[in-house]
Structures are given as structure tokens and as C-alpha cells.
C-alpha positions as CSV (number, residue, x, y, z in Angstrom):
1,X,57.3,1.6,69.1
2,X,54.0,0.5,70.5
3,X,52.7,-3.1,70.9
4,X,51.3,-3.4,67.3
5,X,54.6,-2.2,65.8
6,X,56.5,-4.5,67.9
7,X,54.5,-7.7,67.1
8,X,54.5,-7.0,63.4
9,X,58.2,-6.1,63.4
10,X,59.0,-9.3,65.1
11,X,56.8,-11.2,62.6
12,X,58.3,-9.7,59.6
13,X,61.8,-10.6,60.7
14,X,60.7,-14.1,61.5
15,X,58.7,-14.6,58.3
16,X,61.6,-15.8,55.9
17,X,62.5,-18.5,58.5
18,X,58.9,-19.5,58.9
19,X,58.3,-20.2,55.2
20,X,59.4,-23.8,55.1
21,X,57.9,-26.5,52.9
22,X,55.8,-28.0,55.7
23,X,54.5,-24.4,56.6
24,X,53.7,-23.7,52.9
25,X,51.9,-27.1,52.6
26,X,49.8,-26.0,55.7
27,X,48.8,-22.6,54.1
28,X,47.8,-24.4,50.9
29,X,45.8,-26.9,52.6
30,X,44.2,-24.3,54.7
31,X,43.0,-22.6,51.6
32,X,41.7,-25.9,50.0
33,X,40.1,-27.0,53.3
34,X,38.2,-23.7,54.0
35,X,36.9,-23.4,50.5
36,X,35.6,-27.1,50.7
37,X,34.0,-26.6,53.9
38,X,32.3,-23.4,52.7
39,X,31.0,-25.1,49.6
40,X,29.8,-28.0,51.6
41,X,28.1,-25.6,54.2
42,X,26.5,-23.5,51.3
43,X,24.4,-26.4,50.4
44,X,22.4,-26.2,53.7
45,X,19.0,-24.6,53.6
46,X,19.5,-22.1,56.4
47,X,22.7,-20.6,54.5
48,X,20.9,-20.5,51.4
49,X,18.1,-18.6,52.9
50,X,20.6,-16.2,54.6
51,X,22.5,-15.8,51.4
52,X,19.3,-14.9,49.6
53,X,18.2,-12.3,52.2
54,X,21.5,-10.8,53.0
55,X,23.3,-10.8,49.6
56,X,20.2,-10.7,47.3
57,X,22.0,-14.0,46.0
58,X,24.2,-12.0,43.5
59,X,25.2,-15.3,41.8
60,X,23.3,-18.4,42.9
61,X,25.5,-20.7,40.9
62,X,28.9,-19.3,42.4
63,X,30.5,-21.7,44.9
64,X,32.8,-18.9,46.1
65,X,32.1,-15.2,45.3
66,X,34.4,-13.8,42.9
67,X,34.4,-11.2,40.0
68,X,34.6,-7.6,39.7
69,X,30.8,-6.9,40.3
70,X,31.0,-7.8,44.0
71,X,32.9,-5.4,46.6
72,X,35.9,-7.1,48.5
73,X,34.0,-6.8,51.9
74,X,31.0,-8.5,50.4
75,X,32.9,-11.3,49.1
76,X,34.6,-11.7,52.5
77,X,31.0,-11.8,54.1
78,X,29.4,-14.2,51.6
79,X,32.4,-16.6,51.6
80,X,32.5,-16.7,55.3
81,X,28.9,-17.2,55.8
82,X,28.8,-21.1,55.3
83,X,32.1,-21.9,57.0
84,X,31.0,-22.6,60.6
85,X,27.4,-23.9,59.8
86,X,28.4,-27.6,60.0
87,X,31.3,-27.0,62.6
88,X,33.9,-28.4,60.0
89,X,36.2,-25.2,60.2
90,X,39.7,-25.3,61.0
91,X,41.2,-24.4,64.5
92,X,44.2,-23.7,66.8
93,X,43.7,-25.4,70.1
94,X,46.5,-23.4,72.0
95,X,45.2,-20.1,70.7
96,X,41.5,-21.5,71.0
97,X,39.9,-20.2,67.9
98,X,39.8,-20.6,64.0
99,X,42.5,-18.7,62.2
100,X,42.0,-20.0,58.6
101,X,38.3,-19.5,58.9
102,X,38.9,-15.9,59.3
103,X,42.0,-15.6,57.0
104,X,41.0,-17.3,53.9
105,X,37.8,-15.3,53.0
106,X,39.5,-12.0,53.9
107,X,43.0,-12.6,52.3
108,X,41.5,-14.0,49.1
109,X,39.2,-11.0,48.7
110,X,42.2,-8.7,49.3
111,X,44.2,-10.8,46.8
112,X,41.6,-10.5,44.2
113,X,41.3,-6.7,44.9
114,X,45.0,-6.1,44.5
115,X,46.0,-8.7,41.8
116,X,48.6,-10.1,44.3
117,X,51.2,-12.7,43.4
118,X,50.5,-16.1,44.7
119,X,53.7,-15.8,46.9
120,X,52.3,-12.7,48.5
121,X,49.0,-14.5,49.3
122,X,51.0,-17.2,51.1
123,X,53.0,-14.7,52.9
124,X,50.0,-12.7,54.0
125,X,48.2,-15.8,55.3
126,X,51.2,-16.7,57.2
127,X,51.7,-13.3,58.8
128,X,48.0,-13.1,59.8
129,X,48.0,-16.8,61.2
130,X,51.2,-16.2,63.3
131,X,50.1,-12.8,64.6
132,X,46.6,-13.8,65.2
133,X,47.4,-17.1,67.0
134,X,49.9,-15.6,69.1
135,X,47.5,-13.0,70.4
136,X,44.9,-15.9,71.1
137,X,47.6,-17.7,73.0
138,X,48.3,-14.7,75.2
139,X,44.5,-14.3,75.9
140,X,44.2,-17.8,77.4
141,X,40.6,-17.9,76.0
142,X,38.0,-15.2,75.9
143,X,36.1,-13.7,78.9
144,X,33.0,-15.9,80.1
145,X,30.2,-15.6,77.6
146,X,32.1,-14.1,74.7
147,X,32.9,-16.3,71.6
148,X,36.2,-16.5,70.1
149,X,35.0,-15.5,66.6
150,X,35.6,-12.0,65.8
151,X,38.4,-11.7,68.3
152,X,42.0,-12.3,67.6
153,X,41.0,-14.2,64.2
154,X,39.8,-10.9,63.2
155,X,43.1,-9.0,64.0
156,X,45.2,-11.8,62.2
157,X,42.9,-11.4,59.1
158,X,43.2,-7.5,59.0
159,X,47.1,-8.0,59.3
160,X,47.2,-10.7,56.6
161,X,45.0,-8.8,54.2
162,X,46.6,-5.5,54.5
163,X,50.1,-7.3,53.8
164,X,48.4,-8.6,50.5
165,X,46.6,-5.1,49.7
166,X,50.0,-3.3,50.1
167,X,52.5,-6.0,48.7
168,X,54.0,-6.3,52.1
169,X,54.3,-2.8,53.5
170,X,55.4,-3.2,57.2
171,X,54.4,0.2,58.4
172,X,50.9,-0.2,57.0
173,X,50.5,-3.8,58.4
174,X,51.3,-2.6,61.8
175,X,48.9,0.3,61.4
176,X,46.3,-2.2,60.5
177,X,46.8,-4.2,63.7
178,X,46.3,-0.9,65.6
179,X,43.3,0.1,63.5
180,X,41.7,-3.3,64.1
181,X,42.2,-2.9,67.8
182,X,40.1,0.0,67.9
183,X,37.0,-2.1,67.8
184,X,36.2,-5.0,70.1
185,X,33.6,-7.5,68.9
186,X,32.0,-9.4,71.7
187,X,29.8,-12.0,70.2
188,X,27.4,-14.1,72.4
189,X,28.8,-17.7,73.2
190,X,25.2,-19.0,74.4
191,X,23.9,-18.3,70.8
192,X,26.6,-20.5,69.5
193,X,26.6,-23.4,71.9
194,X,22.7,-23.5,72.1
195,X,22.4,-23.9,68.4
196,X,20.6,-20.6,67.4
197,X,20.7,-19.5,63.8
198,X,22.1,-16.1,64.4
199,X,25.6,-17.5,65.2
200,X,25.9,-18.3,61.5
201,X,26.3,-14.4,61.0
202,X,29.2,-14.1,63.5
203,X,32.1,-15.3,61.1
204,X,30.7,-13.4,58.1
205,X,30.3,-10.3,60.0
206,X,33.8,-10.6,61.5
207,X,35.4,-11.0,58.1
208,X,33.4,-8.2,56.4
209,X,34.7,-5.9,59.2
210,X,38.3,-7.3,58.7
211,X,38.2,-6.5,55.1
212,X,36.9,-2.9,55.8
213,X,39.7,-2.3,58.3
214,X,42.3,-3.8,55.8
215,X,41.3,-1.5,53.1
216,X,41.1,1.5,55.3
217,X,44.7,0.7,56.6
218,X,46.0,0.2,53.1
219,X,45.2,3.9,52.4
220,X,46.8,5.1,55.6
221,X,43.8,5.8,57.7
222,X,45.3,6.8,61.2
223,X,44.7,5.5,64.8
224,X,45.9,6.4,68.3
225,X,49.0,4.7,69.4
226,X,48.9,2.0,71.8
227,X,45.3,1.1,70.9
228,X,46.0,-2.8,71.1
229,X,47.5,-2.6,74.6
230,X,45.4,0.3,75.7
231,X,41.9,-0.6,74.6
232,X,41.7,-4.1,72.9
233,X,43.6,-6.5,75.2
234,X,42.2,-5.1,78.5
235,X,38.6,-5.9,77.3
236,X,39.4,-9.4,76.0
237,X,42.4,-10.6,78.0
238,X,42.6,-10.4,82.0
239,X,46.4,-10.3,82.3
240,X,48.7,-8.4,80.0
241,X,51.7,-9.5,81.9
242,X,51.4,-12.8,80.2
243,X,52.5,-11.1,76.8
244,X,55.8,-12.8,76.4
245,X,55.9,-14.1,72.7
246,X,58.1,-16.8,71.3
247,X,58.9,-15.9,67.8
248,X,61.1,-19.0,67.2
249,X,58.5,-21.5,66.8
250,X,56.0,-21.3,64.0
251,X,52.4,-21.8,65.1
252,X,50.8,-22.5,61.7
253,X,51.7,-26.1,61.8
254,X,50.0,-26.5,65.4
255,X,46.5,-26.1,64.1
256,X,44.0,-28.6,63.5
257,X,41.6,-29.7,60.7
258,X,38.2,-31.2,61.7
259,X,37.2,-34.6,60.9
260,X,34.1,-34.5,63.1
261,X,31.2,-32.2,62.5
262,X,31.0,-31.1,66.0
263,X,32.4,-28.5,68.4
264,X,36.1,-28.9,69.0
265,X,35.7,-29.5,72.6
266,X,33.6,-32.7,71.7
267,X,36.5,-34.1,69.6
268,X,38.2,-35.8,72.5
269,X,34.9,-37.7,73.1
270,X,34.3,-38.3,69.5
271,X,37.8,-39.8,69.2
272,X,37.2,-42.0,72.1
273,X,34.0,-43.2,70.9
274,X,35.8,-44.0,67.6
275,X,38.0,-46.4,69.5
276,X,35.1,-47.8,71.3
277,X,33.3,-48.7,68.0
278,X,36.5,-50.5,66.7
279,X,36.5,-52.7,69.9
280,X,32.7,-53.1,69.7
281,X,32.9,-54.7,66.3
282,X,34.2,-57.8,68.2
283,X,31.5,-58.1,70.5
284,X,28.9,-60.9,70.0
285,X,26.1,-58.4,70.4
286,X,27.5,-55.7,68.1
287,X,24.3,-55.5,66.1
288,X,22.4,-54.7,69.3
289,X,25.0,-52.4,70.7
290,X,22.9,-49.3,71.7
291,X,20.3,-51.5,73.4
292,X,22.9,-53.3,75.4
293,X,24.4,-50.1,76.8
294,X,23.4,-49.3,80.3
295,X,25.3,-45.9,80.7
296,X,28.3,-44.1,79.3
297,X,30.4,-41.8,81.6
298,X,32.5,-39.1,79.8
299,X,35.2,-37.6,82.0
300,X,36.9,-34.7,80.4
301,X,38.5,-31.2,80.8
302,X,36.4,-28.2,82.2
303,X,35.5,-26.3,79.0
304,X,34.3,-29.5,77.4
305,X,32.2,-30.6,80.2
306,X,29.8,-27.9,79.7
307,X,28.6,-29.5,76.4
308,X,26.5,-32.0,78.3
309,X,23.1,-31.3,76.8
310,X,21.2,-34.7,76.5
311,X,18.2,-33.3,74.8
312,X,19.2,-30.9,71.9
313,X,16.2,-29.3,70.1
314,X,17.9,-28.2,66.9
315,X,20.5,-29.7,64.3
316,X,23.0,-26.9,65.2
317,X,22.5,-27.7,68.9
318,X,23.3,-31.3,68.2
319,X,26.8,-30.3,67.1
320,X,27.3,-28.9,70.6
321,X,26.2,-31.9,72.5
322,X,28.8,-34.4,73.5
323,X,25.9,-37.1,74.7
324,X,24.0,-36.6,71.4
325,X,27.1,-36.9,69.2
326,X,28.2,-40.0,71.1
327,X,24.7,-41.5,70.8
328,X,24.6,-40.7,66.9
329,X,27.9,-42.2,66.4
330,X,27.1,-45.4,68.2
331,X,23.7,-45.8,66.5
332,X,25.2,-45.1,63.1
333,X,28.4,-46.9,64.0
334,X,30.2,-43.8,62.6
335,X,30.5,-40.0,63.0
336,X,31.9,-38.3,60.0
337,X,31.8,-35.4,57.6
338,X,28.4,-36.2,56.3
339,X,26.7,-37.2,59.4
340,X,22.9,-36.3,59.1
341,X,21.9,-34.8,62.4
342,X,18.5,-34.1,60.9
343,X,17.7,-37.8,60.8
344,X,19.6,-38.2,64.2
345,X,17.4,-35.7,65.8
346,X,14.3,-37.7,65.0
347,X,15.7,-41.1,65.8
348,X,14.3,-42.4,69.0
349,X,17.4,-44.7,69.2
350,X,19.7,-41.8,69.4
351,X,17.5,-39.8,71.7
352,X,17.2,-42.7,74.2
353,X,20.8,-43.4,74.1
354,X,21.8,-39.7,74.6
355,X,19.9,-39.7,77.9
356,X,22.2,-42.4,79.3
357,X,25.4,-40.4,78.5
358,X,26.6,-38.3,81.6
359,X,29.4,-35.8,81.1
360,X,31.6,-34.7,84.1
361,X,34.7,-32.7,84.6
362,X,38.0,-34.5,85.8
363,X,40.3,-32.1,87.5
364,X,43.4,-34.1,86.3
365,X,42.2,-33.7,82.8
366,X,41.4,-30.1,83.1
367,X,45.1,-29.6,84.2
368,X,46.4,-31.1,81.0
369,X,44.2,-28.8,78.6
370,X,45.3,-27.3,76.2
371,X,48.8,-28.4,76.0
372,X,48.2,-32.0,76.0
373,X,45.3,-32.0,73.5
374,X,41.7,-32.5,74.5
375,X,42.2,-35.4,77.1
376,X,38.9,-37.4,77.5
377,X,38.1,-40.8,79.1
378,X,35.0,-42.8,78.3
379,X,33.4,-45.8,80.4
380,X,30.8,-47.7,78.8
381,X,28.9,-50.1,81.1
382,X,26.8,-52.8,79.5
383,X,23.5,-54.3,81.0
384,X,25.4,-57.4,82.1
385,X,27.9,-55.3,84.2
386,X,30.8,-55.5,81.9
387,X,32.6,-52.3,80.8
388,X,34.7,-51.0,78.2
389,X,36.9,-48.0,78.6
390,X,38.8,-45.8,75.9
391,X,40.6,-42.6,76.0
392,X,41.5,-39.9,73.7
393,X,44.1,-37.1,74.2
394,X,44.9,-35.7,70.8
395,X,41.9,-35.9,68.3
396,X,42.9,-37.0,64.7
397,X,43.7,-34.0,62.4
398,X,45.3,-31.9,65.3
399,X,48.9,-31.1,65.6
400,X,52.0,-31.0,63.4
401,X,51.3,-34.4,62.0
402,X,47.8,-33.5,60.8
403,X,48.7,-33.6,57.2
404,X,50.2,-37.2,57.5
405,X,46.4,-38.4,58.2
406,X,44.9,-39.7,55.0
407,X,41.5,-38.8,56.2
408,X,42.5,-35.2,56.6
409,X,44.0,-35.2,53.1
410,X,40.9,-36.6,51.5
411,X,38.5,-34.4,53.5
412,X,38.2,-31.5,51.0
413,X,37.4,-33.9,48.0
414,X,35.0,-35.7,50.1
415,X,33.1,-32.5,51.1
416,X,32.7,-31.4,47.6
417,X,31.9,-34.7,45.9
418,X,28.5,-34.4,44.1
419,X,28.6,-30.6,44.3
420,X,31.8,-29.8,42.2
421,X,32.9,-31.9,39.3
422,X,36.2,-33.7,40.2
423,X,38.0,-32.2,37.1
424,X,37.4,-28.6,38.1
425,X,38.1,-29.3,41.8
426,X,41.4,-31.1,41.0
427,X,42.2,-28.0,38.9
428,X,41.8,-25.7,41.7
429,X,43.8,-27.9,44.0
430,X,46.6,-28.0,41.6
431,X,46.6,-24.1,41.4
432,X,46.5,-23.7,45.1
433,X,49.4,-26.3,45.6
434,X,51.4,-24.3,43.1
435,X,50.4,-21.0,44.5
436,X,54.0,-19.7,45.2
437,X,54.5,-19.7,41.3
438,X,51.2,-18.5,40.3
439,X,49.0,-15.3,40.4
440,X,45.8,-14.2,41.9
441,X,44.2,-14.1,38.4
442,X,45.1,-17.8,37.8
443,X,43.7,-18.7,41.3
444,X,40.5,-16.7,40.8
445,X,40.0,-18.1,37.2
446,X,40.2,-21.7,38.8
447,X,37.6,-20.5,41.4
448,X,35.3,-19.2,38.7
449,X,35.7,-22.4,36.8
450,X,34.1,-24.3,39.7
451,X,30.9,-22.5,38.8
452,X,31.0,-23.0,34.9
453,X,31.6,-26.6,35.2
454,X,28.6,-27.4,37.3
């Protein structure tokens, strides 16, 4: 038994115990959140242009590609294309990546192709999430310069999609992990963090490849044994001796759902500024807040400290700048799902304030990441010498209590408001929330109805 077989075997044995009501709720919400993020992102000009160029826009009214006229791998590509454009996709802090963002486009494409039962879709999502997240946790992050998209998220998506395509065949699911391990995608981090448009192709390409691997695995395409440990892990992980996997604790409930349209490493700072803004409402000069601030010092953990660009040059780059997102939040008195970074980029007040924000690493905070959240401390100094200090360890939407946050629960509906009629959106949510008792046909009918009701 090689490592791929061992991992999938353990996951299969644990699957019945993992499928608790809280886990199922997470899976259902992961579907809804990802679809809503994709719909909202699809309204951006850059995604519409990419979609036209790369898909020849097969159906410009479709909010999620579905139907018999589109190959499964093209559905996975097209539906993944908008998910990261506004940095609102889900994530898993300990695994350091975005499981649902990879899983939902591929697993739903597999479900439509195979006419799977709703319960099989949920099981495939869970299996792919748990396998992928554990690989991510073992990796302890990607090597320097390589982005996490297309790494363990793709492997999890292949496993989950193969499970759905084969109605739960364990041997083929294990073979799919080995098959996906034969190709290492090493996508450039700099293009993402610096806000270049090519980064929007990363997730779409990863999902298309995952769907192709899943379809190949489902028909028994062979691979050499030990491909995962011989080829894939050595190139993306530095120490395989770390591979001790705890199968007793489910990881799906440890993920996060974003409430800020920024890179996740900025969320500690974004959360701390939220607290500052609450306190600032009591200040006598609240209406002149940005003018009264002399400096803002952000102390955070090492990976977050790199997002220190005070002068981003594009909307995408704004989302990867702690100084700029802080300045935007203060000037607008809020940083939320619909924050308009195009306006902020041209706002002299935001530009000026961002230059007064300094980001530095604090070794004591680095020691606490990722297990204690995204620990960040912010010190705001005013022109009169007075200061306000706030901290944020666990950003809102992160961890097992995420679905107890009303802002998280309302996020998908808020994202599609004005794009999708409420009645059809509520119908889709109802179908997903009852997916265990329904079929893929009913799910995709509800998705198709999003288009017809516009």
C-alpha cells in the first residue's frame, strides 16, 4: 500500500464519523458561499473579458455554467474563473489554501456529468476537503515563490470529483490521488501578490486540470505507485517525516469564510481596524479621523508582514496591501464585501493615509501563527500624541464558530443582491440545504433557474 492508498483508506474509514450535522452544514454553506463569490466576481470587467476570450462566452446569461453543451472540464474552468478575483473565496488557515474554491467547481461538474445523488456530492466534497487539507497541513505552506493554488487544493478536488464520478469507488479514488500527484503545478506567487491579471487564470486552470485527472482516474488510467511520496511531496514539501496524520478530528469545520475582500494575511489587520473604528466613533473629531492620524504601526506575523506596499498601482494590488486596506477602511469607515477599490485607488485621502501605515513583523506573533489565528496588533497615533491600540487574533469568519456569525450567514445573499432575484436565490439555497435528500438533477435545475429569472 503506497501513501495515496493509505490516505484514502483512512479517509474512507473516517467518512461516516465525519458526517455530522455541523459538518454537513459547512459543506452546504461552502457550496452556497463559493457560488455567490463566483457570481459576484463574474460581474467584474476583467472576468467578463477573460470569459469572452477563453470560453467564447458560451452563454453570457449563465451565472454558473451548466447544461449538456459544455464539457465538464470547461465548466470547472469557467465556474472557477471569477472565484478569486475579489479575494472573497474560502480558506483553511492551518492548511494554508482554499479548499472549497477548488472543490466546488470540480465536484459540481463531476456531479452533473455522473447524475450523482445529493448525498454522494456531499460525501465527495468532504472526502476531497479532508484529504486536501491534511496534505496542506503536512506541507506547512508552499516553497518560497510558489502560490498555494493548484497544489493540495487540486489533489483534494481530484479525489472528491473521482468519488462522485465513480459513486464512491475507493480503489479509483486512491488511484486518482496518485494520478494527480504525477503533475506538480508551481504557480508564481509574485503575480498574485503584486496584482497582475494572469493570477485570475490560476484557480480556473487548476480546476480544469483536476476535472481532467478525475475523469481519467474514473476510467482506470494507470500511474506508477508511490507517485505522491516519490514525486509530488518532495517538490512541494521540505520534510516528509512530518507526515503524521490525525484522522480523528475533522478539518472541514476549521476553515474560514472571508468577510473582507483582501488577502487572508491582511485579515488580522482588517479585524483590528474594525475594532479601532468602533472606538473612533466616540472621539470628538471622528469626522476628521484620517486627517488627525499621525501614524499607524501594524505589528503582525511574518507571512503577513510582506503585504506592506503603501502605494499599490492596481485594484488587484490594493487587495494585497495592508496599508491600503487599512487606509480604505478608515476613510470609508468600513471595509466590506462591496468595498470599491477603484474609487479608493483614486482617492487622495486614502493614498495619503496609506503612506502613514507601517507594517512590521513581531517575532512573538510569528510564533503564534497559524495555530492561534492571524495575530496582529495595531497602534494608531494621533497628531496630539494620544494613541489607540487594538488587536485581532482570530478574524471574523474563521474557525469552528464561523457559521454562528450572522455576517457570514448573510454574506452569500448580500453578494448576489441586485444580480440574482431573491426568489431564485432562495430556491437554490433551499435545494443545497436539503442536498442530502435530493439529486444532482434538482440541484442543477435550481442553478439553471438563476439564469432564467434574470
